N, C-alpha and C positions, 0 to 999 in steps of 0.2 A: 575628377568628375563625380565625386561621391554625392554631392548635393543634387546634381542633375539626374543621377540615377534614381534618387528618391522621387523626383517628379514623374518618372516613368510608371510609378504605381497607378497614376490616374490614366495613363495610356493603356496599361494592361487591363484595366476594367472594361475597355472597349475592344477586347481581343478579337471579336468577330470582324469588326471593321478593319482592325490592323492586319489581320490575316488576309482579308480580301484585297487591301491596298498592296500588300507585298506580292500577292499572286498577280495583280495587275502590273506591278513594276517588273516582275519576271517576264511576263508576256510582252511588255513594251520593249524590254532589253532584247529578247529573242527576236522579235519582229524587226527591230532596228538592225541588228546584225544580219538577219536574213535578207533584208532589203539591200544591204551593201554586198553581202556575199553573192547575191543574184547577179551582180555585175560580172562575175567570172564566166558563167555560161553565156551571158549576153555578149560579152566580148569574144568568146570563143566562136560564137555563131557569126558575129560581124567579121572577125578576122579569118574565119575558116581554118583555124589551126588544127582542130581535132573533130569537132562535132559533139553533139550532146550524148549520143549513144556511147561512144568510146570513153568520154569523160566520166559519165555515171558508172559505167561498168568497171572502170579502173578504181573508182572510189569504193565500190561494193567489194571488189576482190581484196583490196588492201585491208578493209575492215574484217573480212572473213578469214584471210590467210596470212596477213602481215606482209604481203609482197607489194612493193611499189614499182609499177611498170612505167616505162617511158610512154609518152603520148604517141598514139598511132595516127598518122596523117589521115585527114578526112577521106581522101580518095581511096585509101586502102581499107576503109571500113565498109565500102559498098560491096554488095554481093551480086551474084548471078550475072545476068546480061548487062547490068549497069556498070560492072567492073571495067575499068580501062585496061585494055590488053597490054599497053606499054608500061604499066606500073611495075616497078621492080619490087620483088618480094624480099622482105627482110625478116630476120629472126626477131622474136619478141624479147627485148632485153629487160633484165631486172635492175632497177635503179637502187633500191634499198630493201632491206628485210628487217622487220620489226623484231626486237629482242624478245625471246621466249614465245614467239608466235608459232603457229603450225608449220609455216615455211622454214623458220629458223631451226625448229626441232628436227626436221627431216634433212637438213643440210643445205638448203638453198642459200646462195650468197649473192652479194652485190656484184654486178657485172656478168652474172650468169646469163646465158641466152637460151630461151626455150625454143626447141626445134619443132616439137609437136606435142599434142595432148590427146589423151584417149580416156573417155569416161567409162567406168566399169560396166555400165549397162548398155554401152553403145560400142560396136566394133569399129566404127569409123575413126580413122586417125586424122586429126585436124592439124593442118600446117599453116593456114592463113592467119595472120595476126589478129585481124578484126574478129574473125569467127572464134579464135581462141579466147579472146577476152569475153565475148558474149557467152560462150559455153561455161567458162569458169564462174562468171557472175550468176548464171542461172542454174548451176548445179545444185542438187538437193543437199540439204544438211546431212552430214555423215557419209555422203557418197565419196568413194575413193577415186581420185583422178591420177592417172599415170602420166607423168610428165617426162618427156625426153629432153634432157638439158645438156648443154655444152658449157663446161666450166671455163674459167679464165685460162687454165692450162691446157685447153682444147680437149680435155677428157670428156667423153660423152657417157651418160648413164641415165637409166630410167629410175625415177623417184616417184613413190606413191604418196600422194598428199590428200589428207582428209580435211575437208572444209568445215569450220565451226559455225555456230549460229550465235552471233553477238546479241547483246541486250537490245531490244526494239528492232531486231533485224527484220522480222516478218512484217512489221508495220511499215518501215521506210522502204524496204526492198520491194514489197508488193506495190506500194504507191509509185515507186520509181519505174518499175517494169510496166505497170498499167499506163503510165504516162508515155514511156518510150514506145510501147506497142501502137500508140496512136500518132506517133511522130514518124514520118517517112524518113528513111535513111538517105534517099536522094535529096540533096540539099542545093537546089538551084536558087535563082534569085527570088522567086516567089516564096519558096520555103523560108529563106532567110528573113524575108520581110515579115512573113506571118509569125515566125519564131520570135523575132524581135518585138513585135507587137504583143505577142502572148506574154513574154517575160516582163515587158513594161507594164502590162495590165495587172499581172500578178504582183509586181512591186507596188503598183498604185493601190491595189486592194489591201496589201499588207500595211502600207503607210496609213490608209484610212482607218483600218482596224487599230493600228498602233496609236494614232491620234485620239481615237475614241477611248481606248483603254487608259491613255495618259490623262485625259480629262477626268475619267472616273477615279483614277488613283490620286490625282492632285486634289480633287474635291473631297475625297474621303480623308485625306491627310488634314485638310483644313477643318473638316468637321471634328476629327479626333482632337486636333489642337485646341479648337474653341471649347469643346466639351471638357477637355482636361484642364484648361485654364479656369473654366467656371467652377469645376469641382475643387480645384486647388484654392481658388479665392474664397469659396464658401467655407472650406475647412480652416483657412487662415483667419477669416473673419470670426468664425465660431470660437477660435482660440484667443484672438486679439480682444474680443469683447469680454473675455474672462481674465485678462491680464490684470495684475494689481495696478492700482492707481499710481503707484510709485514709478512704474515703467514709463507712463506718459509724462510724468513730472521730469524724468531724467532724459528720456529719448526724444520726447516731443511728438506731437500729433503729425506734423508735416513729414517727418521721416517715415512714419507708419504709412501715410498716404502714398508716399513715393514708392514704397515697396509694393503696395497694392497695384499701383498704376504702371509706373515705368519698369520696375523689376519684373513684374508678372508678364508684361508685354515682351520683354527680352526672353523670358522662358518660353513664351509661345513661339518666338522665332526659332529657338533651339528645337522644339518639338517638330515644327514644320520642316526644318532642315534635316533632322534625324530620319523622319519617315519619308522625306522627299528625296533630296539630292543624295543623302548618305545611303539610301537604299537603291535608288534608281541608277545612279551613275556607276557605282561599283559593279552592279549586275550587268550594266551595259559594257563596261570594260571587260568583264569576265567572258561574256558571250562573244564579243568582238575578238578577244584574245584567243578564244577557242577556235574560231574560224580562221584567224591568222596563223595559229600554230599548225592547223591542218595543211595550209598552203605552204608555209615555210617555217619550220621550227626555229632554226638558228636566227633568222632575221628578227622574228618576233621576240625571242629571248633577249636579244641585245637591247631592244626598246624597253623591255620590262625591267632591265637592270637598273634603270633610273628611279624605279619606285621606292626602294629603301632610302635613297638619298633624299627624295622628295618627302618621305615620311619623317625623317629626322628634322628637316627644315620646318615642316608644318608643326611638329611638336614644339619646337622652340618658339615659333610665332604664336602658337596657342597659349603657351605659358605667359608670354608678354601680354597677350590680349586679355587674359584673366585679370592680371594686376591692373591694367589700364581701365578695364571695365568697372572694377570695384571702385576706383577713384572717381570715375565718371558718374556712377550711380550715387555716390555720396554728394557730388556736386549738384546732381539733379535734386537731391533731397533739400539741400540748402536753397536752391533756386525756388523750389515749391514753397518752402517756408517763408522766404521773403515775399513772394507773390501773394501768399495767403494773408500774411500780416498786413501788407499795404492795402489790399482790397477790402479786408474786413474793417480796417481802420480808415477807410477812405474819407470819412467825414472829418476826422482829425487831420489827415494829410492836407485836405483842402482848406480846413479852417485855419491852419497854421501856415498855409502857403509853403508846404514842404515838398511840392512835386519834384523840384529839381534835385533835392537831396535824395529822394526815393529813386529817381531815375539813375543817379550816379551809383547808388548802392546796387541797383539791379544790374547795371552794366558791369560793375566790378565782379559780381558773382557769375554773370554769364560769360565773362572773358575767361574765368578759371575753367568753367565748363567747356568752353570752346577749345581751350588748350588740350584738355583731355580727349575731346572728340577728334581733334587733329591727329593725336597719337593713334587713336583707334582707326581712323581713316588710313593712316600710313601703313599700319599692319595689314588691313584688309586689302589695300591697293597693292601691297608687295607680294601677297601670296599668289595671285594669279600669274603675274609676269614671271615669277621665279619658277613656278611649275611649267609654264609655257617654254621658258628657256631650257630647262632640263629636258623637256620632251623633244624640243627641236634638236638638241645635241644628240640624244639617243637616236632620234629618227634619221638624222643626217648620217650618223655612223652606220646605221642599218642599211640605208639606201646606197651608201658607197660600196658596202659589201654586196648588196643586191645587184648593183651595176656590174660588179666583177662577175657575179654568177650569171648574169644575163648574157654576157659576152663570152662566157666560158662554155664550150660545147659539152664538156663533161658533166656540168651541173644541170643543163637542159631546163633552165627556168624560162618559161614562155613570157612573152610580153603581156598577155592577158593576166597571168598569175601575178606578175610584178605590179601591174596597174591596180588590180583588185587588192593586193596586199597593201599598197600605199594608201588606198582608200580606207581600209580597215584600221591600219595603224594611225592614220590621221584622225579618224573618228575616236579611237582610243585616247589619243592625245587631247582631243577636245573635251572628252568626258573627264579626263584627268585634270584639265584646266578648271572645269566647273567644280571639281572637288576641292580646289584651292582654298576656298573660304569656308569649307564645311567645319574643319576642326577649330579655326578661330571663332566661328559663330557658336559652336558648342561650348567652348570655353567662356565666351561672353555670357551664354545662358547659364553656365555653371556658376559664374560669379553672381549673377542675379539670383539664382536659386539658393546660394549660400546666405544671402541677405534675407530672403523670405523664410528659410528654415531656421535662421537665427531667431527670427520673430516667433516661429512656431515652437521652437525648442525652449524658449523662455518659459520658465514654470508659471503656470496660471494659478489663479485662486482656486483652492480646493478645500474640501472638508478634511480635517485630520482623521487619522485612523481611529475608529471607535467614537466618532463625534456624536454628541447627544443633541436632542432637540430642546431648544431653549423655550421655556414657557414665557408668556408676557410678563414684563417687569411688575412685581407686586410689592417688593420690600425696599430694595436700595440698589444703587449703582455706585461702585467704588473703583477709584484709581489708586493703585498702591505702588509708589515709587516708580512711576512711569517716566522713562527717558526715551528720547528719540532724536536722531540726527539725520538730516537728509544726505544722500550720497553727494560726494564732491563738496561737502561743506565742513568747515572746521568748528563751526559754532553750533551747539545743540539747539534744536527747535523747541524741545521740551527737556526740562532737567528736574528729576526727582519730584514729579507731580503726585501729590496725595490729596484726594478729594472724595468726599462721601456725599452722595445726593440721595435723599429719600424719595420714595415713589410719590408722585404727585407734586413734587417741589419744582418751582420754576427758578432757574439759575441764569443770571446774566453774566457774560464774560466781557470785560472791558480792559482796555490797555492800548498803548500806542501800536502803530503798525509794526508788524514783525515780532510781536510779543508772544505769538504761539497760540492765539485763540482758535483760529480755523484748524490748525494742526491738532489741537486737543480734541475738538468735537469730531474730527475725522477718525480718531482712534475708536470711537464708539461703534460705528458700523464696520470696523476693521478695514477701512480704506488704507490705512497705514498700520503696520505691526510694530509695537514698541521694541526698542533695542533692549530695554530692561523694564522690569516691573510687569504687573498684571492688571487687567481690568475685569471686575467681577460684577455680574448681574444676579442678584438674589443668591449670592454665594457661589455661582458657577463662573469659572474662567471662560471668557468669550472666545479664547483661542482654542477651546475644546468643544465648542458647539457648532452646529451646522450654520453655514452662512445664510441659508434661506430662512431658518427660524429666527436668526438674529435680525436680519434686515427687514423682514416682514413687519416687525413691530416698530420700525423707525420711519418717521416722515421728515423730509428734508426740503427746505427752501434755501437755495444757494445764493451767494452774493451775486454771481453772474447768472442771470435768468436764462434757463435752458428750456427751449420749446422746440417742437418738431414740425416739419412741413406737413401738417395734417389739420383736421378740423379742431375747433375750439373744444368740442366735447371730448374728442380723443385725447387732447392734451391734458384736460382736467382728469380724465379717467385713465391716465397712462399707467398708474400703479394698480388700478382696479378695472381692467378692460371689460368686465362683464356687468358693471354697475348699470342700474336703470337710469333713464333720463331724469326721472324725478329727483334722485339722489344727487345727480350731477348738478342740476339746477339749484338744489338746496345748498350744496357746497359753494357754488358760485355766488349765491346771495349772501352767505355768511362772510365771503371774502370781498363783498361789495364789487363783484365783477359782473353781476347779472344786468345791472343798469346799462353798461356800455355794450354788453354782448347783444342785448335786444336791439341795439341800433345798427348792428352790422347787417349786411345784405342777406345772409342765410342764417342769421342768429347762431345757434350752437353748431351748425354744420358749415360755418364759414371757414375756409382754409386760411390759416394765418400767415402762410408763406415761409420761405427759408429764413431762419434766424428771426422769425416773428416780424417780418418786414412790414406787415400791414397794420401793426399795432404799436402803440407808444410803449416806452419803457415801463411806465407805471401800470399800464393795462396788463402787460406781460407778467409783472410782479404779482398782480392780483390773481391771474390764472395759476401761477405757480403756488400761491397760497391756497387757492381752492383745491389744487391737486393734493396738497398735504392734508387739508381738512377732510377730503373724501376718503383718504386712506385710513383715517380713524386710528392712528398709531398710539402705542403706549408711550413712545418717546418722540418728542418733537425737537428738531434742530432748525433754528432760524439764523442763517448766516447773513447778516446785513439785509434782512428781508424787507426793510423799510427804505432801502437806499434810494429807490426811484419812485416812491409814493409821494403824491402831492400832499401839501399840508392839510387840505380840506378832507381828504380821505383818511389821513393818518389816524386821527382820533377815533373814527368809526372802526378802522381795522384793528386798532389797539384794543378796543372794547370787544371786538369779535374774537381776537386771539386770547384775550383775558378769559372770556367765557369758554372758549374751546379748550384752552390749556388747563382749565380747572380739573383737578384730580388726575392730571397727566404730568409726566416728568418732561420738563422743557428746558432746552438750552438756547439762549438768545445771545447772539453777538451783535452789538450795535455801537456805532460811533456817536449816534445822537442819544445822549444820555437821558433826554426827556422821555424816551420811549421805554425805559426800563426802571423807572423810579418805583414802580409798584410791584416788582418781582419779589419773591421770597428771600432771595439772597443774591448779592452781587459779588463776583470773584474778580479781583484785580490781578492782572498779569503783566509781567515785564521781563524781557529777555528770557522767555521760556520758563519762568517760575511764577508760582502763585505768591504774591507778596502780602495780600490781605484779602479778607472777605467779610461780608456783613450786609446790613441793609443800607439804604441810601443815606439816611441822616447820620448813621454811625460812621460811615466811611468819609463823609464830608469833614468830620472832626479828627478821625484817627489815621487816615491815609493821605499823605501829601500828594502822591501821584494822582489819586482819584480826584482830589480837590482841584489840582491843576487841569485835569481833563475837563472837569465840569465848568471851570471858570472861562474856558475858551468856547463853550457851547452857546448857541443862540437859542433862547427860550422865549416863549410868548408871554407878554404881560396881559393885564386885564383888558386893554383897549385893542388887542389884536396886533400891535406893532411888535417889533423884535428889538432886543437889546442884549448886551453882554452883562450877565450877572456876576458880580464880584462877591465872593464869600469872605467874610472877615471873622 
């Protein structure tokens, strides 16, 4: 559970709400057990076994002295003229004595019978059982009571007993006596009816308060969970956005999205479970067990013996759940990847009529996911019935023993105590059953948290210790013996690259697909770090400068046009968010984007939509070029920047780029060689190596690969038609 414990950091930030929710859970548990425990006095009133006065007084005496007395029949608790003359008087018998209690210390034992009592401040000797209980319960703290007791061996002696004052005694004893003073001891039919109504109304009030507090507790738990999830996602995003580009090249974007969406939702379930069921149900079990232990210790203990066995079983199920959850989340990641690819490429799917192929692939991935979900469902479904079966075994064993005690006159367990105890133990078993899926769910969340923290723990881009600020390029950029291999690849993408570029020089990179052109220019802004070799700008190793000072002087137009669901102006000014509208418009004009922007509904405030859905590919390219122009960088990188520009605009944009790149260091990657014939130098690459470099005319004669590339290009002739030029 190490990873899930790390998630609790976001929960601890909300400690006030957490504390309040726990207090509400404690109150809910206490009120629930109180509602069930109230069945005991209710049944005593209904059955007329003892009466409220005797029952309360016996409970107070046991707490103060440690003596457990037998129940006094209701009719013997009446006093004065209401006493029935034909009632046979009995001695007050001790059922049990608590170890190390005041009664135990003075020598009182089980089966002893109290003949009379006399309070130190009262000369009256009390022999009636009901009155004896009342006097013992109401005696002052520290007051000595002289008890005449007959032991099991028929020996009679006087014992002085000093009553103690337990914790909270004054609070509960005062409340109990206040209540009893207002309840008549004469319990006819009308009294029984009124008592039943009163107890039921108290139970109803307690239930209403309990339901209100439970609402507050559950609402607080959900607030805490949602806020913790938001904070965790923000921290995760802040780290992910700083991860090296290599991470996304190897792990994929869909896996990262899956961790953000599916995994984080699983973590939320764990937080809600931990602060909800994992707090509320154990507290309920504890309070119910406390009430049950008071009524009958042995019977409750038998039921509780099943808890360690249940814990072992749940631990094993939880470990299985963690393994299955990890596989399920990985399947979710693959499913999201397939869904993302097919929907983003929906035009290609439809254009090539591959709907059936994509459907089969999606089904295949979903079946693997379904298999893992079945395993998760099996574990979750098994936990509840297993706990319920263990609870029933323990409960049945306890009730068999209770049935023996109920019919054994020596144990003197009343029907009302038995019935109430069964209710309490049944409620305990139900709370235990609800706990069945808590540990598996927490393990589920732990597996999800592991995947999220694997992402967070992946080292992000950072400045090296003692990094210096890099000034704008003024002399040269050099690559010295640079080599680089992508992870999980046996073939180097770059091998021993040596290249010196003077400030203001324009360099074109050409070569077949996979020759390493894009990888090479990606080394300049430190998107990738060379395995060997160094890259120097004005004599400074870029690995020893700050990322901010390096990337602020680089403008990039990528092969895949990247835009954001924002206004056209915001997309152009993405690298310079505080630029004026005039400069944004000027950059758009230089990229020949102003003419189509003016035709959009809101002009520069037009929202271009997700993935630039409202604009054509060529228009998006021009916006990307305008973005680079507005940045006014010292180094320009154009990676297939003309790939989606129509022929009409190409010449104009080439002229704009030619003017803009003057006195700037430019790197241009292009398959259309007609766009680079006027650059200062052309670098020819093949299989990650530089095989030649020079100007256009030089390479046509000196480099076989360049000449082959040029021969298959379509160039315009004087009449505006296209043909393939063959070089001889």
